[in-house]
C-alpha positions as CSV (number, residue, x, y, z in Angstrom):
1,X,43.7,-81.0,-21.0
2,X,44.6,-84.3,-22.5
3,X,41.2,-85.6,-23.4
4,X,40.5,-89.0,-24.8
5,X,37.7,-91.5,-25.1
6,X,38.2,-94.4,-22.7
7,X,37.6,-96.8,-25.6
8,X,40.8,-95.5,-27.2
9,X,42.9,-96.8,-24.4
10,X,41.2,-100.2,-24.5
11,X,41.6,-100.7,-28.2
12,X,45.1,-99.2,-28.3
13,X,46.2,-101.3,-25.4
14,X,45.1,-104.5,-27.2
15,X,47.1,-103.4,-30.3
16,X,50.2,-102.6,-28.2
17,X,50.3,-105.8,-26.1
18,X,52.1,-106.5,-23.8
19,X,51.2,-103.5,-21.6
20,X,54.7,-102.4,-20.6
21,X,57.2,-99.8,-21.6
22,X,58.3,-102.1,-24.5
23,X,56.4,-100.1,-27.2
24,X,57.9,-96.6,-27.3
25,X,55.9,-93.9,-29.0
26,X,58.5,-93.5,-31.7
27,X,58.5,-97.3,-32.5
28,X,54.8,-97.7,-33.2
29,X,54.7,-99.3,-36.6
30,X,52.4,-97.3,-38.9
31,X,52.7,-99.9,-41.7
32,X,50.7,-102.3,-39.5
33,X,47.6,-100.1,-39.9
34,X,48.2,-98.3,-43.2
35,X,46.5,-101.1,-45.1
36,X,43.1,-100.4,-43.5
37,X,43.3,-96.8,-42.1
38,X,44.3,-93.4,-43.4
39,X,45.0,-90.1,-41.8
40,X,44.3,-86.7,-43.4
41,X,43.8,-83.0,-42.7
42,X,40.1,-82.3,-42.2
43,X,38.2,-79.3,-43.5
44,X,36.2,-77.0,-41.3
45,X,32.9,-78.9,-41.4
46,X,34.7,-82.2,-40.7
47,X,36.4,-80.6,-37.7
48,X,33.0,-79.6,-36.4
49,X,31.6,-83.0,-36.9
50,X,34.6,-84.7,-35.2
51,X,34.3,-82.4,-32.2
52,X,30.6,-83.0,-31.8
53,X,31.2,-86.8,-31.8
54,X,34.0,-86.4,-29.3
55,X,31.9,-84.4,-26.9
56,X,29.2,-87.1,-26.9
57,X,31.9,-89.6,-25.9
58,X,34.3,-87.5,-23.7
59,X,32.3,-84.6,-22.4
60,X,33.6,-81.0,-22.2
61,X,36.2,-80.0,-24.8
62,X,37.6,-76.8,-26.2
63,X,35.1,-74.8,-28.3
64,X,34.9,-75.3,-32.0
65,X,36.0,-71.7,-32.5
66,X,39.1,-72.3,-30.3
67,X,40.0,-75.4,-32.2
68,X,39.6,-73.7,-35.6
69,X,41.8,-70.8,-34.4
70,X,44.6,-73.2,-33.4
71,X,44.3,-75.4,-36.5
72,X,44.4,-72.2,-38.7
73,X,47.5,-71.1,-36.9
74,X,49.2,-74.5,-37.3
75,X,47.4,-77.1,-39.6
76,X,49.6,-79.9,-38.2
77,X,47.5,-79.6,-35.0
78,X,44.7,-82.0,-35.9
79,X,44.8,-85.2,-37.9
80,X,41.6,-87.0,-38.9
81,X,41.4,-90.9,-39.1
82,X,39.2,-92.9,-41.4
83,X,38.9,-96.5,-42.6
84,X,40.6,-96.8,-46.0
85,X,37.5,-98.5,-47.3
86,X,35.4,-95.5,-46.5
87,X,37.9,-92.9,-47.7
88,X,37.5,-90.8,-50.8
89,X,39.6,-87.8,-51.6
90,X,36.6,-86.0,-53.1
91,X,34.4,-86.6,-50.0
92,X,36.4,-88.0,-47.1
93,X,34.5,-89.0,-44.0
94,X,36.5,-88.6,-40.7
95,X,35.7,-91.2,-38.0
96,X,38.2,-90.0,-35.3
97,X,41.1,-87.7,-34.7
98,X,44.2,-87.0,-32.7
99,X,45.1,-83.3,-31.9
100,X,48.5,-82.0,-30.9
101,X,49.5,-78.6,-29.6
102,X,52.8,-77.5,-31.0
103,X,54.0,-75.4,-28.1
104,X,56.8,-72.9,-28.3
105,X,59.1,-71.9,-25.4
106,X,56.4,-69.8,-23.7
107,X,53.8,-72.5,-24.3
108,X,55.9,-75.1,-22.7
109,X,56.5,-73.0,-19.6
110,X,52.7,-72.4,-19.5
111,X,52.0,-76.2,-19.7
112,X,54.3,-76.9,-16.8
113,X,53.4,-73.9,-14.5
114,X,49.6,-74.1,-15.3
115,X,49.2,-70.8,-17.2
116,X,48.4,-72.5,-20.5
117,X,44.6,-72.6,-20.9
118,X,44.3,-75.8,-23.0
119,X,40.6,-75.2,-23.5
120,X,41.3,-71.9,-25.2
121,X,45.1,-71.7,-26.0
122,X,46.7,-68.4,-26.6
123,X,48.2,-68.4,-30.1
124,X,51.3,-66.7,-28.7
125,X,52.1,-70.0,-27.0
126,X,51.7,-72.1,-30.3
127,X,54.4,-72.5,-32.9
128,X,53.4,-72.0,-36.5
129,X,53.6,-74.9,-39.0
130,X,57.1,-74.1,-40.2
131,X,58.5,-73.3,-36.8
132,X,60.2,-75.9,-34.6
133,X,58.2,-76.3,-31.4
134,X,59.8,-76.7,-28.0
135,X,57.4,-79.5,-27.1
136,X,54.4,-81.4,-28.6
137,X,51.4,-81.7,-26.3
138,X,48.8,-84.4,-26.9
139,X,45.7,-82.1,-26.8
140,X,42.9,-84.5,-27.5
141,X,42.3,-88.1,-28.8
142,X,39.0,-89.5,-30.0
143,X,39.4,-92.7,-32.0
144,X,36.6,-95.2,-31.3
145,X,36.9,-98.8,-32.1
146,X,39.2,-99.8,-34.9
147,X,40.0,-96.1,-35.5
148,X,42.4,-96.3,-32.5
149,X,44.8,-98.2,-34.7
150,X,45.3,-94.9,-36.6
151,X,47.3,-93.4,-33.7
152,X,50.6,-94.7,-35.0
153,X,49.8,-93.0,-38.3
154,X,49.5,-89.7,-36.6
155,X,52.7,-90.3,-34.7
156,X,54.3,-90.6,-38.1
157,X,53.1,-87.1,-38.9
158,X,55.0,-85.7,-35.9
159,X,58.1,-87.6,-36.8
160,X,59.1,-85.4,-39.8
161,X,62.5,-83.6,-39.7
162,X,60.9,-80.6,-38.0
163,X,59.3,-82.6,-35.2
164,X,61.1,-85.9,-34.8
165,X,63.4,-84.9,-32.0
166,X,60.8,-82.8,-30.1
167,X,59.7,-84.3,-26.8
168,X,56.0,-85.2,-26.5
169,X,53.9,-84.3,-23.4
170,X,50.5,-85.6,-22.1
171,X,48.2,-85.8,-19.1
172,X,46.3,-88.9,-18.1
173,X,42.6,-88.2,-18.1
174,X,41.7,-91.7,-17.0
175,X,43.4,-94.7,-15.3
176,X,43.3,-96.5,-18.7
177,X,45.0,-93.5,-20.2
178,X,47.8,-93.6,-17.6
179,X,48.3,-97.3,-18.3
180,X,48.5,-96.6,-22.1
181,X,51.0,-93.8,-21.5
182,X,53.3,-96.2,-19.5
183,X,53.0,-98.7,-22.3
184,X,54.2,-96.1,-24.8
185,X,57.1,-95.0,-22.7
186,X,55.8,-91.7,-21.1
187,X,57.4,-90.8,-17.7
188,X,55.7,-88.7,-15.0
189,X,56.9,-85.5,-13.5
190,X,57.8,-83.6,-16.7
191,X,60.3,-80.8,-16.3
192,X,61.0,-77.9,-18.5
193,X,63.0,-74.7,-18.0
194,X,63.4,-75.5,-14.3
195,X,59.6,-76.0,-13.7
196,X,58.4,-79.5,-12.8
197,X,54.8,-80.7,-12.9
198,X,54.0,-84.2,-11.5
199,X,50.7,-84.5,-13.5
200,X,52.4,-83.9,-16.9
201,X,54.0,-86.9,-18.5
202,X,56.9,-86.7,-21.0
203,X,58.1,-89.0,-23.8
204,X,61.7,-88.2,-24.7
205,X,62.1,-88.6,-28.5
206,X,64.7,-90.9,-30.1
207,X,63.5,-90.7,-33.6
208,X,63.6,-93.8,-35.8
209,X,66.6,-92.7,-37.8
210,X,68.7,-93.2,-34.7
211,X,67.9,-97.0,-35.0
212,X,69.3,-97.0,-38.5
213,X,72.8,-95.9,-37.5
214,X,75.3,-95.8,-40.3
215,X,78.1,-98.3,-40.5
216,X,80.6,-95.8,-39.2
217,X,78.6,-95.1,-36.0
218,X,76.9,-98.4,-35.0
219,X,78.7,-99.2,-31.8
220,X,76.4,-98.6,-28.8
221,X,78.5,-99.8,-25.9
222,X,76.2,-102.7,-25.3
223,X,77.3,-105.0,-28.2
224,X,76.7,-108.7,-28.3
225,X,79.7,-110.8,-27.4
226,X,81.0,-111.2,-30.9
227,X,79.2,-108.4,-32.7
228,X,81.5,-106.3,-35.0
229,X,80.8,-102.6,-34.9
230,X,82.5,-99.3,-35.7
231,X,82.5,-95.8,-34.2
232,X,84.5,-92.6,-34.5
233,X,87.1,-91.6,-31.9
234,X,85.7,-88.5,-30.1
235,X,87.4,-88.5,-26.7
236,X,90.9,-88.8,-25.3
237,X,90.0,-92.3,-24.1
238,X,89.1,-93.2,-27.6
239,X,92.4,-91.9,-28.9
240,X,94.2,-94.0,-26.2
241,X,92.4,-97.1,-27.7
242,X,93.6,-96.1,-31.2
243,X,97.2,-95.6,-30.0
244,X,97.2,-98.9,-28.1
245,X,96.0,-100.9,-31.1
246,X,98.5,-99.3,-33.4
247,X,101.3,-99.8,-30.9
248,X,100.5,-103.5,-30.7
249,X,100.3,-104.0,-34.4
250,X,102.8,-101.7,-36.0
251,X,105.4,-101.2,-33.2
252,X,105.3,-104.7,-31.5
253,X,104.6,-106.9,-34.6
254,X,106.2,-104.9,-37.4
255,X,109.0,-103.3,-35.5
256,X,108.0,-99.8,-36.7
257,X,109.9,-97.1,-34.8
258,X,107.8,-94.9,-32.6
259,X,108.5,-91.6,-34.5
260,X,107.6,-93.3,-37.8
261,X,104.3,-94.7,-36.5
262,X,103.1,-91.6,-34.7
263,X,104.0,-89.2,-37.5
264,X,102.4,-85.9,-36.5
265,X,99.2,-86.4,-38.5
266,X,97.0,-87.9,-35.8
267,X,95.4,-84.6,-34.7
268,X,94.5,-83.6,-38.2
269,X,92.5,-86.7,-39.0
270,X,89.4,-88.7,-38.2
271,X,90.0,-92.0,-36.4
272,X,87.7,-95.0,-36.6
273,X,87.6,-97.7,-33.9
274,X,86.4,-101.2,-34.6
275,X,84.9,-103.3,-31.8
276,X,84.3,-107.0,-31.3
277,X,81.6,-106.9,-28.6
278,X,83.0,-104.2,-26.3
279,X,86.7,-105.0,-27.0
280,X,88.5,-102.4,-29.2
281,X,90.0,-104.5,-31.9
282,X,90.8,-102.4,-34.9
283,X,91.5,-98.8,-36.0
284,X,91.8,-96.7,-39.1
285,X,92.8,-93.1,-39.9
286,X,91.3,-90.8,-42.5
287,X,92.9,-87.5,-43.6
288,X,91.1,-85.0,-45.9
289,X,92.4,-83.0,-48.9
290,X,90.7,-80.7,-51.4
291,X,89.3,-83.3,-53.8
292,X,90.1,-86.6,-52.1
293,X,90.3,-88.4,-48.8
294,X,93.2,-90.6,-47.8
295,X,92.6,-93.8,-45.8
296,X,95.6,-95.1,-43.8
297,X,96.9,-96.8,-40.7
298,X,94.5,-99.7,-40.8
299,X,95.4,-102.0,-37.9
300,X,93.6,-105.1,-36.6
301,X,94.8,-106.8,-33.4
302,X,96.2,-110.3,-34.1
303,X,93.5,-112.2,-32.1
304,X,90.7,-110.6,-34.2
305,X,92.1,-111.1,-37.7
306,X,89.8,-114.1,-38.4
307,X,86.8,-111.8,-38.1
308,X,85.4,-109.6,-40.8
309,X,86.3,-106.5,-38.8
310,X,89.0,-105.3,-41.3
311,X,86.3,-105.2,-44.0
312,X,83.7,-103.6,-41.7
313,X,86.0,-100.7,-40.7
314,X,87.2,-100.2,-44.2
315,X,83.7,-100.1,-45.5
316,X,82.8,-97.7,-42.7
317,X,85.7,-95.4,-43.8
318,X,84.4,-95.4,-47.4
319,X,80.8,-94.6,-46.3
320,X,82.1,-91.8,-44.0
321,X,84.0,-90.2,-46.9
322,X,80.8,-90.5,-49.1
323,X,78.8,-88.8,-46.4
324,X,81.3,-85.9,-46.6
325,X,80.8,-85.7,-50.3
326,X,84.1,-87.1,-51.5
327,X,84.2,-88.9,-54.9
328,X,87.7,-90.4,-54.6
329,X,89.7,-92.1,-51.8
330,X,93.4,-92.5,-52.1
331,X,95.5,-95.0,-50.1
332,X,99.0,-96.6,-49.8
333,X,98.6,-100.4,-49.8
334,X,101.3,-102.9,-48.8
335,X,101.9,-105.0,-51.9
336,X,101.1,-108.2,-49.9
337,X,97.6,-106.8,-49.2
338,X,96.5,-105.7,-52.7
339,X,93.9,-108.5,-52.9
340,X,92.2,-107.2,-49.8
341,X,91.9,-103.6,-51.2
342,X,90.8,-105.0,-54.6
343,X,87.8,-106.7,-52.9
344,X,86.8,-103.2,-51.6
345,X,86.9,-101.7,-55.1
346,X,90.3,-100.1,-55.0
347,X,92.6,-100.2,-58.1
348,X,96.2,-99.2,-58.7
349,X,96.5,-95.5,-59.4
350,X,97.2,-94.9,-63.1
351,X,100.8,-93.6,-63.4
352,X,101.3,-94.4,-59.7
353,X,104.5,-95.9,-58.4
354,X,105.8,-98.3,-55.9
355,X,107.7,-97.0,-52.9
356,X,109.1,-98.0,-49.5
357,X,108.7,-96.7,-46.0
358,X,109.1,-98.2,-42.5
359,X,110.6,-101.4,-44.1
360,X,107.6,-102.3,-46.2
361,X,106.8,-101.9,-49.9
362,X,103.7,-99.9,-50.9
363,X,101.6,-99.2,-54.0
364,X,99.4,-96.2,-54.7
365,X,95.7,-97.1,-55.0
366,X,92.5,-95.2,-55.5
367,X,88.7,-95.8,-55.2
368,X,86.3,-93.8,-57.3
369,X,82.8,-93.6,-56.0
370,X,79.6,-91.5,-56.0
371,X,78.9,-89.3,-53.0
372,X,76.1,-90.2,-50.6
373,X,72.7,-88.7,-51.8
374,X,72.5,-86.9,-48.5
375,X,76.1,-85.8,-48.3
376,X,77.0,-83.0,-46.0
377,X,77.2,-79.9,-48.2
378,X,76.5,-76.2,-47.9
379,X,72.8,-75.8,-48.0
380,X,71.9,-78.7,-45.6
381,X,70.1,-78.0,-42.4
382,X,72.6,-75.9,-40.4
383,X,71.9,-78.0,-37.3
384,X,73.1,-81.1,-39.1
385,X,76.4,-79.3,-39.8
386,X,77.1,-78.7,-36.1
387,X,76.4,-82.2,-34.9
388,X,79.3,-84.4,-33.7
389,X,81.5,-85.9,-36.4
390,X,79.8,-88.9,-38.1
391,X,76.7,-88.5,-36.0
392,X,74.8,-86.4,-38.4
393,X,71.8,-88.8,-38.2
394,X,71.1,-87.9,-34.6
395,X,70.0,-84.5,-33.2
396,X,72.9,-83.0,-31.2
397,X,73.1,-81.0,-28.0
398,X,73.2,-77.7,-29.8
399,X,69.8,-78.4,-31.3
400,X,68.4,-79.0,-27.9
401,X,69.8,-75.7,-26.8
402,X,67.7,-74.0,-29.5
403,X,64.6,-74.2,-27.4
404,X,66.0,-71.7,-25.0
405,X,65.2,-68.0,-25.7
406,X,67.9,-65.7,-27.2
407,X,69.5,-63.8,-24.3
408,X,73.0,-63.1,-25.6
409,X,74.5,-63.4,-22.1
410,X,78.0,-62.3,-23.0
411,X,76.7,-59.1,-24.7
412,X,73.6,-58.0,-22.7
413,X,74.7,-59.0,-19.2
414,X,73.8,-56.4,-16.4
415,X,76.4,-53.9,-15.6
416,X,76.5,-55.2,-12.0
417,X,78.0,-58.5,-13.3
418,X,80.9,-56.8,-15.1
419,X,84.3,-57.9,-13.7
420,X,86.0,-55.0,-11.8
421,X,89.5,-54.6,-10.6
422,X,89.7,-55.1,-6.8
423,X,90.1,-51.9,-4.7
424,X,93.6,-51.5,-3.3
425,X,93.2,-50.7,0.5
426,X,96.5,-51.2,2.1
427,X,100.2,-50.4,1.4
428,X,101.0,-54.2,1.1
429,X,98.1,-54.6,-1.4
430,X,99.2,-51.5,-3.3
431,X,102.7,-53.0,-3.4
432,X,101.4,-56.3,-4.8
433,X,99.3,-54.4,-7.3
């Protein structure tokens, strides 16, 4: 079931005007309601009181015993809502609630194929509080009047690191509920593990951190005409962009020989690409050593040198190195460009020297800095470690694969699937063998 009071949809629809898919679930603003509403975990008596009020408004629901059993199994299931003016930590009075089922792989299959009894869920289908669920099902909503504004606050509770990339599922109990789900970005005909159910709707998560992309990964392929953005080269086509920019700048303008420009270090480095709109306009290379990173091969196409892209891509390189935990960046600066690097915080290396290569004079420079507070180090969430380079702020494909059960296909495959040598049946085939 997805049970809710019809008044919830009326009030929430007013809060979320206009009624279109322009207010995704993950973008509901909890700050808007936090001044007058609070959410909290209710105790047993409060749960009983909430369920009694919900039955009077909605009708038949799961029994109190079933709800208590699920909430005891995973306390993140049910969130009570109250007016802040009525809330007291010593004696909180709940005025409404939102309940979620944190379904594991078996539970998600049951939701789609109909074997999940939402009125009395089997705990073997429910993830525990510290376990990552395969899906979050909107179990019941009862939030009369102004209490409906607390829904975004409960969404914030299922947007923690454990839950923020887990898709949300719901059924429409009423026509108003269906309208609200469309407003919040739910799509019909949910599909999971090869099973599709037209009556179950799905909201695919793109948690809020993805909207706060770091400076080294803020190109989204839909940039404004003159917007300056940066991303990391991850494909062969990206590398072609890098090589083209460097060829135009270093080889065409500075007459650098090919073998000196493409020096054998390009496949042991990270490459950044700077865009103006959708036009690749700049590039930069980073190589990594034990206790420092080296920034090099900064190139900006001639027609884009009046933009701030050189600064943007350089700052992006600095932030990427900080994210990797580096405290020092080393570089070779052309003497004529020392002022540019000085504005970025670089200084001449103490005891460094001036030297020449590819017909230009260079100076050794360094930048000392503090690592990012959430730098990638041993001990972070292992899923973060296996995300694409520079995209540690967004859940990756390997995390999504974690919802599949462990089958060890290369180890435990049936004997019938073992590869066997073909039988030799004829003299010609025996001769070939």
